[in-house]
Structure formats: structure tokens, C-alpha cells
N, C-alpha and C positions, 0 to 999 in steps of 0.2 A: 606318271601318276603312281604313287606308292599303293601297295595293296592295303585297302581299308576295309576291315571286316564290317559287313552289314551296311556299308555306305557305297552307293554307286558312284563311280568317277563323274558321271554326268551331273550328279547333285552338287558336287564341289564346284564344277565349272559353272553351273547355273548360279550358285551363290556368288562366285567371283564376278560373273557378269552383272548380277544385281548390284554389287558394290560399285562396279564401274559406271553403272547407270544412275548412281546417286541414291540407291535404295538402302534399306536397313536389313541386315542379316544377323539373326541370332545363331551363335556357333558355340560348340563345346570347347572348353579348355580343361586342364587337369584340376583346376580350382572350382570355378563355377561357369555357367554359361554367360557369354558376353553378348551385348547388343552392339553390333559393329557397323561402322560407316567408313567410307574412304576418308582418311585423316586429312587429306588436302582439299576436300570438298566441303566448304564452309556451310552451305545450305544443308547437306546431309548431316553434318555434325550438329547443327542447330536443331535438326529434327530429332536426333537422339535425345537431346535435353528436353524437348517438348513431349516426346512419347513417355519418357520416364517421369516428367514433372520435376526434373533436377535443376537446382539453381545454376545459372550459367557461370557462376564464380567457382564451381567445383570442377577441377580439372579431370580430364579423361586420360586413361593409359593408352599409349600407342603400341599395338602389337606388331612385332616384326617376325620375319621368317628366319632370321639368324643374326648373330652378333656382328657379322660383316656389314650390317646396315647401320650400326651405331653412329658412325661419322656422317651419315646422310641426314640424321635427325638432331644431332647434338654438335655444338661448336667446340666444346671442350670435353674430351674423353680421357679422364685421368687413369693412371695405372690401376687404381682400385677397381674401376669399372671393368677393365679388361680381365682382371683377376676373378672377380665374382661372376662375370659372364662365362668365362672358361669353366668355372667350377659348377655353376648352377643352371646354365642355359643349355637346352630348353629346360624350363622349370619355373616354380612358383616364386620368382624373385623379380621385383620391379626396381629399376634404378632411376633416380631423379638426377638429371644433368641440365646444363645450360642449353636452351632450345636453339636449334639451328633456324635459318631463315625460311625453310620450307614448312615449318610448323605454324599453322594458323593460331592466333590468339584465342579463337573459339575453343580449341582443344585444350589449351593450358589454363583456361579460366582467367586470362589476362596477365598471367605471370610470364617471366622470361625463362622459366624452367619447363622441362617436359619429362613425363614419366614413360619409361620404355621397358618392354619385356618381350621375351620369346617363350610362348606357352609350350608345355610338354604334352601335347595331345596330337595323335597322327592326323585327325581330321582338321584341326585348326592349322597345323603346319602345312597340310596340303592346300588348304584354302589360301593361306598367306603366300605360299609359293606360286599358286595359280594367279592370284591377284597381282602380286609383284610389288605393291606399295605397302604403306603402313595402314593399319586398321585401328581407328580410335574406338574404344569399347569400354563402357562400364558394365556392370552386371545387368542382365536382361530382365529387369523387374522394375516396378514402380519405386521411386526414390524413397529410401528409408525402410522398405519392406524386406522380407526374408529373401536372400539371394537364391536363384534357381540352380539346381544341380541335375535336372533332367530337362529334356525338350518339352515334356508335358507341363512342367512348372512354368516354362516360358509361355506356352500357349494359353494356360489358365490365367496368367497374370497380364499378358499384353495383347493376346488375341490377334486380330487382323491388323493391328497397328505395326506389326513386323511384316516386312515384305516376304521374307523367306526364313524358315527355321531349318537349320542344318542339324539333323539329329545324329549325335555321336555317342549315345548311351549316357550312363551315369558318370558324374565326375569323380575321379579317384581321390583327390585331396579333400575337397568339400568346403574349405574356407579359402578366402582370397589370398593373393600373393602377399608376401612380405614386401614392404616398400622401404627402400633405404636411400637416404639423401646422400649423394656423392658430390655435391657442389662445394663442399668444404670438408670439415672433419666428418667422417661417416657417422650417420645416426639413423636408427630405425624410426620411421614415422608411422608405420602400421605393421604390427606383428602379423605373420601369416604362415604360409606353407613351408618356408625355410626358417628353421629355428635360429634363435639368437646365437646359440653355441656354435652351430655350423657356420654361420656368417663370420663370427669372431675367429674361428679356426682358419677360414679362408683368407681373412684379412691380416691375421697375425696380431691382433690387438683387440681390446674390449670395444664394444659398440653400444652406446647408450640407447635407450628407448626414450624418445623425445615426446612428451605429452603435448607440448605446445611448440609451434614452429611458424616462422614467417612463410615457409614453403607449404602451400596448401596441397593436399593430396586426397584421393578418394578414401572414404571410410572414417573421416575425422569428426563427422557430425555427432553431437552428443546422443541423439536418438537415431539408431541405424540398425539394420538387420532384424527388424522387429516384426513379430507376428501380430495378428489382431489382438490376441490375448495380452493382458498386462503381465510383464515379467517381473517377478520379485526375487531378489537375491538375499539369501540368509546364510548363516554359517552351516557347514555340512551337517552337524549334529542337530540342527533345528528344522531341517527340510520337512521331515515327516510330521512333526508336531505342528508346524505352521500350516501345512496343507490341511491337516485335520481341523485346525482352528477355522480356516477359511471355509472349509466344507460345512462345518457346523453353523456358520453364519450365512449359508445359502448360496455360496459361490460354486460355480462349476470349475473344478480345479484340475489342472494338469501338473504332474510332478516329475521332475528329473531326479531320481534317487541316486546319490553318489555311490561309487564303489565302496564296498566294505561296511555298508550300513544294513542292519538287520531289517528284514521285511521284504526286501526286493520289490518286484513288480506287483506283489499282492499284499503288501504290508501296511497300507494306509488307505483311508477313505479318500476318494477323489474321482473325478470324471475320467481321467486318463493318467496312468502311471507308467513311466518308462525307466528302466534301470540303465544307468550310464555305463558304457563299456569301460573296462579297466584300461584298455589301450588308448593312448591319446590320439593315435592315428585313426583308429576306428571311430572314436568320439567325434573328431573333427570331420570325418567323412560323412557322418550321419547327423550332425548337429542341426543343420537346416531342415533336414527331413523330419527330425523330432519336432521342431517348432511348427512346421506345417501340419504335422499330425495332430497337434493340440488344437489348432484352428479347425481342422476337419471334424474334430469331435466336439466342437462347440464350447471349448474351455474359455472362461472369462479371464482367468489368471493362471500363470505358470510359476510354480515355486521351484527354485534351483539354487545351486551354490556354484561358486567359481572354483575351478581346479587350481592346484599349485602352478605357479608360472614357470614350469619346467617344460622344455621341449615345446610341443604344440599346445601345451596347456596355456602358454602366454597368449596365443592367438584365440583360443577358445574363451579364455577369461575376457579378453577384449570384446569379442562378439557378444557375450552374454551381458557385459556391463552396458554396452551400447543398446542392446535389445531392451534393457531395463531402463533406458534413459527417459527423462521426463517428457511426457506428451499429454495432450488433453484427452480425457477419457470420459465416456458416459457411463452411467451405472454406479457401481460401488466406488466409494472414494478411496484415495490413497491412504487415508488414515486407517482404514480397515486392513488394506493389503500389508501395511507396514507395522501392524500391531505385533507385539512380542508373542 
């Protein structure tokens, strides 16, 4: 057992035993906390969907202890998969390959493809090594809600429905893994913790971001990663003005102030104002924390802008757009939120 700061080896063994017994374990990764089940135990996998309220057609990612397990779970492992695994694993990259016979259809959402990754967190790697098999895990939260980046977020969101929460501290990346389809010409299906530039450098050619795909993967739902507050996206120069407009109409407003705009965290009227970090990595790490903060302060609406799609900005923009996706709301109508 590796030396794990602040985690007793017995806790990891207990978590592995829970998985073997068909239980659900929330565990840390470098991206977000996952809600894990033995990937070969269909009843346990189905319980993951039930606890989350997740549609059964939405595939899960199978987490592995190392790239040596790829051929155990996929029937075709192209050279591109070996290259990106060597470059990015352990790390925030998920590869989609043709599923092997040991992968239950409950994991793949009925598809013949499977999503695989090796997380870069000492606690999750210790858990996966102790367990020995694959762990199917979406984020450890209700379907469509803000992903958890601490163990307390998991406990607050799922409570006693999780059999064991393995606490590994705060997640270092803060947004989910990049998902790349390698069943044909490589394509990004979900931007995430590995940037498009880094992926293209590893593969030696351009890699498109595919908005629509026959291959379903996590995070493609139009409304996802959403706080209770309604998220409204405007141009960067309109954030403060739109927040003041909504505040004047009686809304409790949260504001994500973009870098470089005058006023900072005290420059506009609002229920809660947060200045966005200039660093994309720091913004990604704290994005979900910010969204949860607005809910804690009772905000009804959050006004934000999407960053430029450079580096981790591509993933942040994706999460904000899906957080702002259409969903039914009580109270103030969308015509007010979207007013100029």
C-alpha cells in the first residue's frame, strides 16, 4: 500500500471490500469525486444509475489501475490509444474504444463502446489496485447537478445512499476528464482536464471537437453541471450591467466577474460576487466551488461569461454553457434573465 497522506490504509481496503460486496463507494480523482461500483456487477451498476437519477442510456466511465488493463476491457486498442495512454495516464483523459466481452451493457448504456481512464490521484489508484478490477463511476452527485470536488459535497448531495465515502481531500483539476473517441478518426466528445492542444501534440495531428456523435458519453446532456440558481451567459463586458439590471428587478444575483473588468468583487450590486481567477487552471479547479457558493448564498440567478476556448478555457466554457442549458424553473421567467 503506498503512503497516502491523511488516508489510513484500512480505509482503502474497506472501500475495496465494499466494492467487492456490491456496494457503492464515492472516491476522489484528480478531476471530481466518482460514485463507483464494480463494473462487472450489473446490480451494483444499476444502483449507481438509481442513486444518481441518471438515465440508463448514459454510459459510465470504467476506471482502471493502469494502461496494462486496456486489452482486458477493449477488443480493439489502436496505436493512438497506446500513445495517449503513455502520455496522459494517469491523468484526466478518457478514451472510448470498442467494448470487450467482460463489459456489461449496463455500463455502456447499450452501446458497443466503452469509456476507459486511469485517474491521477493516489487514493483512487490505491483503491483500484486493491480492488483489482474496473470501477464504473460517474460523478458522485445527482444527475445534472454540480459535480463534487470534496467528500463533503458528496455527503451533502447523496447522503446515506452511498455505502462508503473515501475522503481524499479536494480535487486538483476540478473539471471532468477530456473524452476522446478512438474508435475511428480521433475526436473530442467532451472537453476536460487535458487540453485540445496537448492532445493534438501527442497524436501529431488536429483533433476536432465533435458537438454531436453517435457515440454517447458522459456530459453531453444539454443541461448539466447546473446549480439550483439559473445561469445566464452574456458577453464579458455586459456581466456587471446585466447583474445590476436583474438586481434592480428584485433578483438575488450571483456574479462571476471576468478577469480584467473594473469593479472586481465589490463593483456591482448583487447577492454574491466572485472575481474569476486569471489562470485557467485555477478557474477550472474552483468553478464548481463557485457555483455551489452561489447556491449557499440563496442566489436565484448567476450571471457569467464564457472564457476564450484556449487551454482549459474550452472545458470551462463547455461546463458553463451546459449549466445554463434549458430547464424548467419556478419564479422569475427566462424573459427577464435574458433581457439586454
